[in-house]
Structures are given as C-alpha cells and as structure tokens.
C-alpha positions as CSV (number, residue, x, y, z in Angstrom):
1,M,-0.8,28.0,-23.3
2,P,-1.7,31.2,-21.5
3,R,1.5,31.0,-19.5
4,K,3.5,30.7,-22.7
5,V,1.9,33.7,-24.3
6,S,2.5,35.8,-21.1
7,V,6.2,35.0,-21.1
8,V,6.7,35.8,-24.8
9,A,4.7,39.0,-24.5
10,W,6.9,40.2,-21.6
11,G,10.0,39.4,-23.7
12,V,8.8,41.4,-26.6
13,V,7.9,44.4,-24.4
14,L,11.4,44.2,-22.9
15,F,13.0,44.1,-26.3
16,V,11.1,47.1,-27.7
17,S,11.6,49.2,-24.5
18,W,15.3,48.6,-24.5
19,N,15.7,49.6,-28.2
20,A,13.6,52.8,-27.6
21,L,15.8,53.8,-24.7
22,L,18.9,53.1,-26.8
23,L,17.6,55.3,-29.6
24,L,16.8,58.2,-27.2
25,Y,20.3,57.9,-25.8
26,L,21.9,58.1,-29.2
27,M,19.8,61.1,-30.2
28,S,20.5,63.0,-27.0
29,R,24.3,62.7,-27.2
30,P,26.1,66.1,-27.5
31,R,27.5,66.9,-31.0
32,G,31.1,68.2,-31.1
33,P,32.4,70.4,-33.9
34,N,35.2,68.1,-34.8
35,P,34.0,65.7,-37.5
36,S,36.7,63.1,-36.8
37,D,35.6,63.0,-33.1
38,L,32.0,62.7,-34.2
39,T,32.8,59.8,-36.5
40,A,34.7,58.0,-33.8
41,R,31.9,58.5,-31.3
42,V,29.3,57.2,-33.8
43,I,31.5,54.1,-34.5
44,R,31.9,53.5,-30.8
45,L,28.1,53.9,-30.2
46,A,27.4,51.5,-33.1
47,E,29.7,48.9,-31.6
48,D,28.0,49.3,-28.2
49,A,24.6,49.0,-29.8
50,E,25.6,45.9,-31.7
51,A,26.8,44.3,-28.5
52,E,23.6,45.2,-26.7
53,L,21.5,43.8,-29.6
54,E,23.5,40.5,-29.4
55,K,22.7,40.3,-25.7
56,Q,19.0,40.9,-26.5
57,R,19.0,38.3,-29.2
58,G,20.3,35.8,-26.7
59,L,17.7,36.9,-24.2
60,L,14.9,36.4,-26.7
61,Q,16.3,32.9,-27.5
62,Q,16.1,32.0,-23.8
63,I,12.6,33.4,-23.5
64,H,11.5,31.3,-26.5
65,H,13.3,28.2,-25.1
66,Y,11.8,28.4,-21.6
67,S,8.3,29.3,-22.8
68,G,8.5,26.1,-24.9
69,L,9.5,24.1,-21.8
70,L,6.5,25.5,-19.9
71,N,4.1,24.4,-22.6
72,R,5.7,21.1,-23.3
73,R,4.0,17.9,-22.1
74,P,6.0,15.6,-19.9
75,P,7.5,12.6,-21.7
76,P,5.5,9.4,-21.6
77,R,6.2,7.2,-18.6
78,R,8.1,4.1,-19.5
79,E,5.9,1.1,-19.3
80,T,6.3,-1.0,-16.2
81,R,5.1,-4.5,-16.5
82,A,4.2,-7.2,-13.9
83,P,7.1,-8.9,-12.1
84,P,9.4,-10.8,-14.4
85,S,9.0,-14.1,-12.5
86,L,5.3,-14.1,-13.7
87,P,5.7,-14.1,-17.5
88,R,2.1,-15.1,-18.2
89,L,0.9,-12.4,-15.9
90,A,3.0,-9.9,-17.8
91,N,1.2,-10.9,-21.0
92,V,-2.1,-10.3,-19.4
93,S,-1.3,-7.0,-17.7
94,S,-0.4,-4.2,-20.2
95,T,0.0,-0.8,-18.8
96,S,-1.5,1.5,-16.3
97,P,-1.9,5.3,-16.4
98,S,1.0,5.6,-13.9
99,P,2.9,3.2,-11.6
100,T,0.2,3.4,-9.0
101,G,-2.7,4.9,-10.8
102,S,-4.4,8.3,-10.5
103,I,-4.6,8.8,-6.7
104,P,-1.8,11.2,-5.5
105,L,1.0,9.4,-3.7
106,Q,1.4,12.3,-1.2
107,V,-1.6,11.8,1.0
108,T,-1.8,11.4,4.7
109,I,-2.3,7.9,6.0
110,P,-2.4,7.6,9.8
111,I,-1.2,4.5,11.6
112,L,-3.6,3.5,14.3
113,V,-1.9,1.4,16.9
114,I,-4.3,-0.5,19.2
115,A,-2.7,-0.8,22.6
116,C,-3.8,-2.0,26.1
117,D,-1.5,-3.3,28.8
118,R,1.7,-4.3,27.1
119,P,4.7,-2.2,27.8
120,S,6.3,-4.1,24.9
121,V,4.4,-1.7,22.7
122,R,7.8,0.0,22.6
123,R,9.0,-2.7,20.2
124,C,6.1,-2.0,17.9
125,L,6.6,1.8,18.0
126,D,10.4,1.5,17.5
127,S,9.8,-0.6,14.4
128,L,7.2,1.9,13.0
129,L,9.4,4.9,13.7
130,K,12.6,3.2,12.3
131,Y,11.1,3.0,8.8
132,R,8.7,5.9,8.8
133,P,9.6,8.2,5.9
134,S,7.6,11.2,7.1
135,L,5.7,12.2,10.2
136,E,3.4,14.4,8.0
137,T,2.5,11.6,5.6
138,F,2.3,8.8,8.3
139,P,1.2,10.2,11.7
140,I,1.1,7.6,14.4
141,V,-1.9,7.6,16.7
142,V,-1.7,5.2,19.6
143,S,-5.1,4.4,21.1
144,Q,-4.8,2.9,24.6
145,D,-7.5,0.9,26.4
146,C,-7.2,-0.7,29.8
147,G,-5.8,2.3,31.7
148,H,-2.5,0.5,32.3
149,E,-0.1,3.1,33.7
150,E,3.2,1.5,32.8
151,T,2.1,1.1,29.2
152,G,0.9,4.7,29.1
153,R,4.2,5.9,30.3
154,V,6.0,4.0,27.6
155,I,3.7,5.6,24.9
156,D,4.2,9.1,26.4
157,S,8.0,8.7,26.3
158,Y,7.8,9.1,22.5
159,G,6.7,12.7,22.9
160,S,5.5,14.4,19.7
161,A,6.6,11.5,17.5
162,V,3.2,9.9,18.3
163,T,-0.2,11.0,19.4
164,H,-1.5,9.2,22.5
165,I,-5.3,8.9,22.9
166,R,-7.1,6.9,25.6
167,Q,-10.3,5.0,25.4
168,P,-12.4,6.5,28.2
169,D,-14.9,3.7,29.0
170,L,-13.0,1.2,31.1
171,S,-16.1,-0.5,32.5
172,E,-16.9,-4.2,32.2
173,V,-18.9,-5.0,29.1
174,P,-22.2,-6.8,29.6
175,V,-21.9,-10.3,28.1
176,P,-24.0,-13.4,27.9
177,P,-23.4,-15.9,30.7
178,E,-21.8,-18.4,28.4
179,H,-19.4,-15.7,27.2
180,R,-18.0,-14.6,30.5
181,K,-14.6,-16.0,29.7
182,F,-14.6,-14.0,26.5
183,Q,-14.9,-10.6,28.2
184,G,-11.6,-9.6,26.6
185,Y,-12.9,-10.0,23.1
186,Y,-15.9,-7.7,23.9
187,K,-13.5,-5.0,25.2
188,I,-11.4,-5.3,22.1
189,S,-14.4,-4.8,19.8
190,R,-15.5,-1.8,21.9
191,H,-12.0,-0.3,21.7
192,Y,-11.7,-0.8,17.9
193,K,-15.0,0.9,17.3
194,W,-14.1,3.9,19.5
195,A,-10.6,4.2,18.0
196,L,-11.7,4.0,14.4
197,N,-14.4,6.6,15.1
198,Q,-11.6,8.8,16.5
199,I,-9.6,8.4,13.3
200,F,-12.4,8.9,10.8
201,M,-15.1,10.9,12.5
202,T,-13.2,13.1,14.9
203,M,-9.8,13.5,13.2
204,G,-11.3,13.4,9.7
205,Y,-8.8,11.1,8.0
206,N,-9.9,9.3,4.8
207,S,-7.9,6.1,5.3
208,A,-6.0,4.4,8.0
209,I,-3.6,1.5,8.7
210,V,-4.5,-0.5,11.8
211,V,-1.7,-2.1,13.7
212,E,-1.9,-4.1,17.0
213,D,0.7,-3.4,19.7
214,D,2.4,-6.7,19.3
215,L,3.5,-6.3,15.7
216,E,6.7,-5.2,14.1
217,V,6.9,-4.1,10.5
218,A,9.1,-4.7,7.5
219,P,11.4,-2.0,5.9
220,D,8.9,-1.4,3.0
221,F,5.8,-1.5,5.2
222,Y,5.0,2.1,4.2
223,E,5.8,1.7,0.5
224,Y,3.4,-1.3,0.4
225,F,0.5,0.5,1.9
226,Q,1.0,3.7,0.0
227,A,0.8,1.8,-3.3
228,S,-2.1,-0.3,-2.1
229,L,-4.1,2.7,-1.2
230,T,-4.5,3.5,-4.9
231,L,-5.8,0.0,-5.7
232,L,-8.5,0.4,-3.1
233,H,-9.6,3.6,-4.7
234,Q,-9.5,2.1,-8.2
235,D,-11.1,-1.3,-7.6
236,P,-14.4,-1.5,-5.7
237,T,-14.0,-5.3,-5.4
238,L,-11.1,-4.7,-3.0
239,W,-12.0,-3.6,0.5
240,C,-8.7,-3.9,2.3
241,A,-5.0,-4.4,2.0
242,S,-3.2,-6.5,4.6
243,A,0.5,-6.8,5.4
244,W,-0.1,-10.4,6.5
245,N,0.2,-13.8,4.9
246,D,-1.4,-16.5,7.1
247,N,0.9,-19.0,5.4
248,G,4.0,-16.8,5.4
249,K,6.4,-19.3,6.9
250,E,9.7,-19.6,5.1
251,A,9.0,-23.0,3.7
252,L,5.7,-21.9,2.2
253,V,6.7,-18.7,0.4
254,E,8.7,-18.2,-2.8
255,G,12.2,-17.1,-2.1
256,G,13.2,-13.9,-3.7
257,A,9.6,-13.0,-4.5
258,S,9.3,-10.1,-2.1
259,F,7.7,-8.1,-4.9
260,L,4.8,-10.6,-5.3
261,L,1.3,-9.6,-4.2
262,H,-1.9,-11.6,-4.3
263,R,-5.7,-11.1,-4.0
264,S,-7.3,-13.0,-1.1
265,D,-11.0,-13.6,-0.1
266,F,-9.9,-14.1,3.5
267,F,-9.6,-11.0,5.7
268,P,-6.1,-11.3,7.2
269,G,-5.9,-8.4,9.6
270,L,-2.6,-8.0,11.5
271,G,-1.7,-4.7,9.9
272,W,-4.4,-3.6,7.4
273,L,-5.5,-0.6,5.4
274,L,-9.1,0.5,5.0
275,L,-10.8,3.5,3.6
276,R,-13.2,5.9,5.4
277,E,-16.1,4.7,3.1
278,L,-15.7,1.1,4.4
279,W,-15.8,2.3,8.0
280,E,-18.9,4.3,7.4
281,E,-20.4,1.0,6.0
282,L,-19.3,-1.2,8.9
283,E,-19.6,1.1,11.9
284,P,-23.4,1.1,12.3
285,K,-23.5,-2.7,12.5
286,W,-20.1,-3.2,14.4
287,P,-20.3,-6.3,16.5
288,P,-20.0,-6.4,20.3
289,A,-17.2,-9.1,20.1
290,F,-15.1,-11.2,17.8
291,W,-15.0,-8.4,15.2
292,D,-12.4,-10.0,12.9
293,D,-14.4,-13.2,12.4
294,W,-17.5,-11.1,12.0
295,A,-15.7,-9.2,9.2
296,R,-15.1,-12.5,7.4
297,R,-18.8,-13.3,7.1
298,P,-20.4,-13.1,3.6
299,E,-22.7,-10.3,4.6
300,Q,-19.7,-8.1,5.5
301,R,-17.3,-9.2,2.8
302,R,-19.9,-9.0,0.0
303,G,-17.7,-10.8,-2.4
304,R,-14.9,-8.4,-2.0
305,A,-11.2,-9.3,-1.6
306,C,-8.1,-8.0,0.1
307,V,-4.5,-7.5,-1.2
308,R,-1.9,-9.6,0.6
309,P,1.8,-10.0,0.1
310,E,3.7,-13.3,-0.6
311,L,6.2,-12.3,2.1
312,P,4.6,-10.7,5.2
313,R,5.2,-7.1,6.0
314,T,4.3,-7.6,9.7
315,R,5.3,-10.2,12.3
316,T,3.7,-10.7,15.7
317,F,5.9,-11.1,18.8
318,G,2.9,-11.3,21.2
319,R,2.7,-14.8,22.4
320,K,0.2,-14.0,25.1
321,G,-3.1,-12.2,24.8
322,V,-6.8,-12.7,24.9
323,S,-6.3,-15.7,22.6
324,Q,-4.0,-17.3,25.1
325,G,-1.3,-17.8,22.5
326,Q,-3.5,-19.7,20.0
327,F,-1.4,-20.8,17.0
328,F,1.7,-18.9,18.2
329,D,4.0,-21.8,19.1
330,Q,2.9,-24.0,16.2
331,H,2.7,-21.3,13.5
332,L,2.9,-17.6,14.1
333,R,6.5,-17.5,15.5
334,F,7.7,-19.0,12.2
335,I,6.3,-16.3,10.0
336,K,9.0,-14.7,7.8
337,L,9.2,-10.9,7.9
338,N,10.3,-9.5,4.6
339,Q,13.8,-7.9,4.6
340,D,14.2,-7.1,0.9
341,P,12.5,-3.7,0.4
342,V,10.4,-3.2,-2.7
343,A,9.7,0.3,-4.2
344,F,6.0,-0.5,-4.6
345,T,5.1,3.1,-5.4
346,K,7.4,2.9,-8.4
347,T,6.1,-0.5,-9.5
348,N,3.1,-1.3,-11.6
349,I,0.8,-3.4,-9.4
350,S,-2.3,-2.9,-11.6
351,Y,-2.2,-6.6,-12.3
352,L,-4.1,-7.0,-9.0
353,L,-7.2,-5.3,-10.5
354,K,-9.9,-7.9,-10.7
355,E,-10.4,-7.8,-14.5
356,I,-6.7,-8.4,-15.0
357,Y,-5.9,-10.8,-12.2
358,D,-8.9,-13.2,-12.4
359,P,-8.4,-14.5,-15.9
360,W,-4.7,-14.9,-15.3
361,F,-5.2,-16.6,-12.0
362,I,-7.7,-19.1,-13.4
363,G,-5.4,-19.9,-16.2
364,Q,-2.5,-20.5,-13.9
365,V,-4.4,-22.7,-11.5
366,Y,-6.3,-24.9,-13.9
367,G,-3.6,-24.8,-16.5
368,A,-1.2,-26.4,-14.0
369,P,-0.8,-30.2,-14.1
370,R,-2.9,-32.0,-11.5
371,A,-1.1,-34.3,-9.1
372,R,-1.7,-36.3,-5.9
373,V,-0.4,-35.0,-2.6
374,E,1.9,-38.0,-2.3
375,E,3.6,-37.2,-5.6
376,V,4.2,-33.5,-4.6
377,L,5.5,-34.4,-1.2
378,R,8.0,-36.9,-2.7
379,G,9.0,-34.6,-5.5
380,H,7.8,-37.0,-8.2
381,V,5.9,-34.5,-10.3
382,L,7.0,-34.1,-13.9
383,G,6.7,-30.8,-15.8
384,G,6.9,-27.2,-14.8
385,R,7.2,-25.5,-11.4
386,T,3.5,-25.2,-10.7
387,V,1.1,-28.0,-9.8
388,R,-2.5,-28.3,-8.8
389,V,-3.8,-30.5,-5.9
390,E,-7.6,-30.7,-5.8
391,Y,-9.9,-31.1,-2.9
392,T,-13.7,-31.7,-3.0
393,T,-14.8,-31.6,0.7
394,R,-14.0,-29.8,3.8
395,D,-12.3,-32.8,5.4
396,T,-10.3,-33.3,2.2
397,F,-9.1,-29.7,2.3
398,K,-8.1,-30.0,6.0
399,A,-6.2,-33.2,5.4
400,L,-4.3,-31.8,2.4
401,A,-3.6,-28.5,4.2
402,R,-2.2,-30.4,7.2
403,A,0.0,-32.5,4.9
404,F,1.6,-29.4,3.4
405,G,1.8,-27.5,6.7
406,V,-0.6,-24.6,5.7
407,M,-3.3,-23.3,7.9
408,E,-6.3,-25.6,7.8
409,D,-9.0,-23.7,9.6
410,L,-11.8,-22.0,7.7
411,K,-13.9,-18.9,8.6
412,S,-17.4,-18.8,7.0
413,G,-16.2,-21.4,4.5
414,V,-13.1,-19.4,3.5
415,A,-9.6,-20.9,4.1
416,R,-6.8,-18.6,5.2
417,A,-5.2,-16.8,2.2
418,A,-7.7,-18.4,-0.2
419,Y,-8.8,-16.7,-3.4
420,M,-11.6,-18.2,-5.5
421,G,-11.3,-21.3,-3.2
422,V,-7.6,-21.7,-4.0
423,V,-4.8,-21.6,-1.5
424,S,-1.5,-20.8,-3.1
425,F,1.9,-21.5,-1.5
426,T,5.2,-23.1,-2.3
427,H,6.6,-26.6,-1.4
428,K,10.3,-27.2,-2.0
429,G,10.5,-24.5,-4.6
430,R,7.3,-25.5,-6.5
431,R,4.2,-23.4,-6.6
432,V,1.2,-25.5,-5.3
433,Y,-2.4,-24.6,-5.9
434,L,-4.6,-26.3,-3.4
435,A,-7.8,-25.9,-5.4
436,P,-11.4,-27.0,-5.7
437,P,-12.6,-28.5,-9.0
438,G,-12.9,-26.3,-12.0
439,D,-16.7,-26.1,-11.7
440,W,-16.5,-24.6,-8.2
441,T,-19.5,-22.2,-7.6
442,G,-18.5,-20.5,-4.4
443,Y,-17.7,-20.8,-0.7
444,D,-19.9,-22.9,1.6
445,P,-20.3,-21.0,4.9
446,S,-21.1,-24.3,6.7
447,W,-17.4,-25.3,6.2
448,T,-15.9,-24.2,9.6
C-alpha cells in the first residue's frame, strides 16, 4: 500500500507542477497591439494547452493503472493434484500452498561426490554436469580419499566446474582382528564423516546430495531433489530423499510412471539428500564402519522415512568395490534409469506428507484383493490392477520376494523399499503389495 500511495502522490505533484508552469508561460507572453493577432495567439495557446492536458490525462491514467498493478495480489495458483494414475490418492490429497510448499526453490544444494581410486569418476562427473541447470544452485564438491594420483588428475581436469577436496588422513584404521578384511569399510566411514563435516561445518551449507563416484544420474535428477528438499523441511517424519529404488528393475516398476514417488522406511542411499540438522544429530555418534547399515537401525531411523522414486534417478556402473560386486551381476546392473524427465518443482508432491499418504496407502493395500502367489504369477487374479499377497514370517517373506524377483534381504527387520512393512512393485502390469497382516504392529529387528 505505501508503494501505491507514493506513486500516485508523485503523479499529482507532476500534474500540478506542469499546469503551474503552463499558466506562468501564458501570463508572460508578450501582448501585441493588433487584436486580431492577439486573438489568433490565444486560440493557438489554448489548442496547445488542450493537447498538453490530454497528454497529462493519459499520464495520470497510466499512473493509476500501474499503481493498481503494484498493489494487486497475484492470481491464485491453479490447483495441482496428485498424479492422474492414482485417482484415489487425488481424492485424498487436496491442495498445497504452492507446488512445492513454502521453502524457496532457489537455494544452494551442493552435490558431494565421494571418490577414491576410480578414474571412472569421469563418467559420474560427466553425467552430473550434463544435466546440471546451474553451477550456483548445484555446486559439485568432489571429496577424494585414497590419494590415488590418476583419479586426482581426472578430477582436476574439470577445472572450476567442480571443487576438489582431499581427505588428509590416509593412515590405516585400527580394526578388530576379526574385521581385518573389512578395512575398506572403516576407511569409507571415516571418509564420509570428514567429507560431510566439510560440507556442513566448514563450508556452511544447509543441505547436501551425496553421490558415490560409480553413479550416473537421470535427466531430472536435480528437479527431483530440489522438490524433495521442501518435503524434508515440511515433514519431520522424513529424514532423507533418495534417488534409488532397490527394486527398480524394468519388470518391477510401472511403465510410464516416472512421476510416481513413494515413502520408504528403508534407507536406500545411492544418491540421497539430507539436511544439516540431520547431520548434526548423526555426526556425534557416527560409526567406525558399515555406516549405511548403521543408519538403518531403529535408534537412528527413529520411525522416520525417506522419499524414493518408482523409477530410479541414479544407476551404478561400479561392479567392483569394497563389496566385491555384491548383488551387481544378479540385480544392480538391471536397474532402470529414468529417461522421461518430470518437472517435479512444478508438480504438487504434497501427497507424500505423512498425514496424507498413510491413510491412502493403508486403504490401497488392504483394500486390494488378497491372492496367493501362484495365482499372481500365473495371471489368474480377477478384479482390478492391484493385488495383495500376505506374509507372516521372515522366511515366508523371503520366499515370496524370491518368487517375484524383488530384493529379499532385510536390515534391522526392514525389507528394501518397504513402507509400513509393505513392499510395493509391479508384476506383468499389476501392482502387487507384498504385505504383512492388517494387524501388523511394527518391524522386528531380529529379522535379518
């Protein structure tokens, strides 16, 4: 309102001043003795004055118009509902204050690349740089351990496009005798702690996306995380967003559902976003080794979930590492990297907020017809495109997961990609919920 008053006031001052000058001009004109000349001169002056007044009237109209624009509220944003392929979810989710909430989209989110002795980090960096929309919004910090010279030269070849930092402690980590073969896992945990402290404590960033050096990213990698950042600020029951789906093989994901996101109780890693507040919570008790399995324990998770996509936004190309290629040949190399970009920052993803998602999810799972695994595998299920297959024990879960080709291992009782005990995937175009009974009371950490 003050801005509008100021603009109008200046317009009035301009109008009065101009007319005063015009009047002085008329009064100061020399008067000739010839009446006819005087009459002609007066008529001409009157015509000029009329023209000037017409210009001023237009000027005042413009001042009034633009002052109104300055004070006018923006039109209401058109409501964006949940993805059309989830009609029940659209009924549950109404609107949100804006497509991604109240946190500004233009914030700086550094990409922390954890590197060691792989010159193939070039493939990771090329992928990140190919799709990066802005160096200012997404600075890339490559943290290198191991002191490997060739890898260091590869990183340095990118010049100012990335920031190269080096973990200074290259000494052997003291480990228990029975863990000598796991020395690499101890070094990785030490490196993560040092690198994350550099990002949050030294550089002062408020969030970060962690990427390993053997990952390549999808075209909408940055869009996904930029939108997910708002959810993490809005919902305290979310503690990370991950680009990964452990069951992201082509046969297990819904075709054409690149927009679809889920909540998951399992910490996926492999390209994940965290806030500074979470690091301040975890850093004092950071483990000496096996940090990712440590993060999956109940005392760290504390009932919180992560966001994960239906179609992965990262894919690993690193067959060899400290894990000796565990799962790679049987599973990881078949993960489908999304190639259908989604403008997540312009999409309402508030359906992932716990108070909206949980009622819908429970309704979907336990409203779906129950079927035996044999019926689903043979396609002998009548009804809609969703079905529930129930398990009651750890061994039952593992057997059913194996039958469908989903990951069967559990960490602290939580299956990969599970939410509320339910693992959601597709089989021959049908959504399958591998679910516990409806009276399920929580995860059993003894299920490993």
